[in-house]
N, C-alpha and C positions, 0 to 999 in steps of 0.2 A: 652782806652776801660776798662770799670770797670765791675765788678761783681754787679749788681744791685739789684737782688734778694736776699738781705742778710741784717744783722743788722749791723750797724756802730755807734760808740760812736760819739754824736755831741757835748756833754759837760758835765761837771760835774753838779750835781743835783744843787749844792749851786748857780750857777752861773745864772740859770733861775728863773727870779722873774716877777715882773710887768713891768720891762723894756723889750725892745724888742731888741735881741740879734742876730745879723746876722752871718751867717755862709756860706761859699761856699762848698759844699761838693759833690765831684764827678762831679764837673762843673755844679752844680746846686744850685743858691742862695736860702737860707732857712732863716726864720726868726721864731725865738723860743721864747716863753712867758709863763706865767702861767694865767690862767683864774682867776677870783675873787675866785673861789673855790680851786684854787690849782694846778688844772691840768695842766701838762706840754702841749703844742701845739707846732707844726711845720706847717707853711704854706710856699708855693713859695713865695718868697721875691721879687715878681714883679707883680706889678699891672695888670690887665688883660686889662685895657684900654690903657695906654702909658708906661708900663713896668717901672714906678716909684719904686724904692725900699721901700716896705710898712714899713721896719723897720725905715726909716726917718720920718715916720708919728707919729700918736698919738694912745695909747691904751686907749679906754675909756669903763670902764665896761670889758666886753669879747669882745668888738668890736674894730676891727683895722680900723684907718682912714688912707686913702692914702694921702700922703703929696700933691701930684700934683692937683687932681680934688676932692678930698674928697670922693672918693668912700668908701664905709663901708663893712666890711667882718667880717662875724661871725667865731667862731672857726673850723667849718667844712669846710671854705674856700668860703662858698657862698656869693655872693655879696647881701647886705639886703638893700642898700639904695643908690641912685644915686642923690645928690644934685641937679643937673641941669635937672633933669626930674622926672616924676612920675612912668614909667615903668622900671621896672628891668627885662633885657632879662634873661632867664634860663641859657644862656651860660654864664652869668656874674660871673666867679669864678676863683679862683686859686687852685692849686694843695695843698692838705693836706696830709700830711705825718703821717703814723702810728708811733706812740711814745710809748715807755715804759721806766718807771724809773726802775732801778734795779743795785744793787751792787754800789749805789751813781753815777751811770752814766746815761745819758739821751741817749737811744738808738733810733736810725732812721732808717726806713726801706724805701728805695729809689726806690724800683722796685713796681712790681706788688702788689697792697694793698691787695687782694684777697688771696695773698701768704703769709701774714705776720703772722707769727706764733711765738708769744712770747716765746714758749719752745724751740725754736731753737736759742734762744740768749746765746752766749758763757758763759760758767761759770767762773766767777771772784768771788767766794763767799768769798775769803779770805777778802775782802773789807767791809763785813758785819758780819764776825766771831768775836764773842767776844775774842777769844782766840789769836786773832791778833790785833796789832796796825798798822794803815796805815795813810798814807799822799800821796798826789801827786799832779801833776800838767801838764803842757804841756811841751813838748820839740819838736822844731823845727827843720827840716831838709830840704834844698832846694835840692831834688833829687827826683827820682821815689821811691815810696813806696815800690816796691817790693825790692829794694836794702836793705831795713831795714831787710826784712824777711831773705834775703840771710845772712846778717851779725850776725842775731841772730842765725841761723842754724848752722852756722859754726864759732865757736868761736876759731879756732886755731889762731886767731889774738891776743889772749890775752897777750902772751909773748912779743909781739911787741908793741901794744898800750897801754897796762897796765902792764910794767914790775915791777913797784914797788908796784903794789897792788894787781893783781888778776892773773897776768903771773908768770909762773915759766919755767925755760928751758925745763923741761920734758913735760910740758903740750900739745905742738904741736904734740907729739908724743903718746899722751894718747890713750889707747884703746877705740873704739868707735863701736857702732852699730846702723845701721839706720833701722827703720821698719816701715810699713803703715798698717794702718787698715781704710780702705774705703778711705774717703778723709783726713785724718790725718795722720801726720808724726811725727815721734819721733827720736830724735838723741840722744843717751846716751852716756856720755864719762866717763870714770873712770881712775883715776891715782893712783894706789895703792902702799902704803907705800913709800911715798916720803915726802920731807919737805913741810908744809903748805905754800900757798901763803901768802903774808903778811896781806892782808885784813883777809882771814880766820883764821890765827894765832890769830890777834887781837879779832875778833869776837866771835871766840870759846875760848879765855883765853888758849891756849895750851902753855904749858911750853916750853922752850927752848930746842932744841934737840928731841923733839917728833916728830916722822913721823906719816903721817895721809893717810887715804883713803878718796879720793876725787871724788864727783860726781857733773856733770853738765848734767842734763837731760832735753832737750828742746822739747816743744809739740808745733806743729804748727797745727792751724785749719783754713779753708777758711772763709772769703776772706783774713784777714790778721792779725790774733790774734797768739802772740807768747808768751809762758809761760816757764821760766826756773825754775826748781827745782834744786837748789845749795847748796852744803854744804860739810863739812869736818868731819870727826870723827877720833879717834885715830885708827892707824892701827891695823886691825885684830878684830875691833868691830862688824863685821858682817853687815855692813850698805848695802852691794850689795843685801843681801837677805831680809832685814829688811821691814817690811810693815809699820812702824812708824818712819822713818827717822826724820820726823819734831818735834818728842817729845825729841829729845836728841841732844846734841851735838850743833855744828853750822849748821844751816839750814835757808834758806831764798827763797822767790818766787820772781822772776823778771817778772813782768805782763805788757803785752803790748797789747794796743787795736789800732790798726793803722787805721787811716781813711784819704783817699787822700783828700786834699783841696788846695784851691788857696793860693800863697805866701802870701797875705795880711791878710789871716785868718789861717794859719798854726797851727795845733793842734797836740799835742802831749800827750795822755793820758797814762802817765807811772806810775809805783807804784812797790814799794817793799814791799814783806811781809816777815818777818823775826821770826823765832822761835829760834834764837841764842841770845847771850847776846846783850842787847841793849846799845848803848852809853849814857852817861850822857850829856845832853845838845847838841845833835848832830845837825848838822848844815843842813838844807834844801836848802842850795844854790847849787850852781854850785861847783863841785869838781875841783880837781888839774888838770885833764886831760881835763876839758872843755867838755865832752861827755856827760854828763848827767845831768839831770835837778833834781829837788826837788824829795826827796825819800820818800818812804812810808814803814815803818817797823811795824812789829808785833811780839809780843812772850813775853818772860819771862822779868822781870824787869831788868834794868842796874844794874850793880854793881857799887858803889861808885866810882867815878874818873875814870872809863873806858873811854877809848875813841874809836874813829872809823877812819879807813881808809878812804880817801876822794874820793875814785875811785870806780867804779862798772861798769858790763857789760853794753856795749852799749844797749840802749834803746832810740830808736829814732823814731819818726813819720814822715812818708815822704809822699809826694804826687807828682801829676803831676807838677812838679815845686813847691811844697811844700807839707804839710801834717798835718794830725791829727790822733792822737793815744792815747791810754791808757795803 
């Protein structure tokens, strides 16, 4: 069972072009492409005649040609031509999904199209903010997508899964507060006046022996968006009450847009946004723990020769046997 009256990320904007891209989201086959004018389109990837995947056919101008019997569909999903007959029945059509491009992602509404309000799309402005640098990709996990939400909300696993990068012995007992506002949940964790985690020490360029105040504030929004505000600052710097934590010391955002998908098209739209010190020549590949995909960073320019830890908090996209996210 899925929440269908909601926006989900279907793809990165650069993936959609004059090719036809197939996705299976929330158990529905979808074909995505751009019109000649550049507008993103999402149609049901299943011909109304014999259920053939339209993505296996041809895109001619703005018309999709079915590979089986040649039925032709316009961007609204209406069949406009049947080669074997003159009459096109009004019922000959496929589902057309509301689509919005925002924050470098292609957003798809799978529910009642009359309720598709673009203003309800979750905020991921970091990906468009010139103050931040970003990059990102997919991360695939063969599990129920709600397990990822739980993983990101409860980060007491860090000392055990990431002991050499993000975990410290004290973090599992860090102060935490859970709050709820409407349908949103926030879990705030603080670890005060303790040695920094190795990754934080390296990103923040903290000197040996310096204790820090560390925060990890996780924001959940339905149906499956999780954003983590993560950082460290010298102990006593007042970050717990500051409104501008992102402008000083080590700070980054771990951004997750999670879309349930079939295993053959698992998607994981994940990104990091960082206002700490950036690595010179950082690697966008898989890190040492093998738990995270390409990273996205933003913030101040790197210091010459500065490196970066290879691990980061889990950010995975899951689904019913697979997943898609960001």
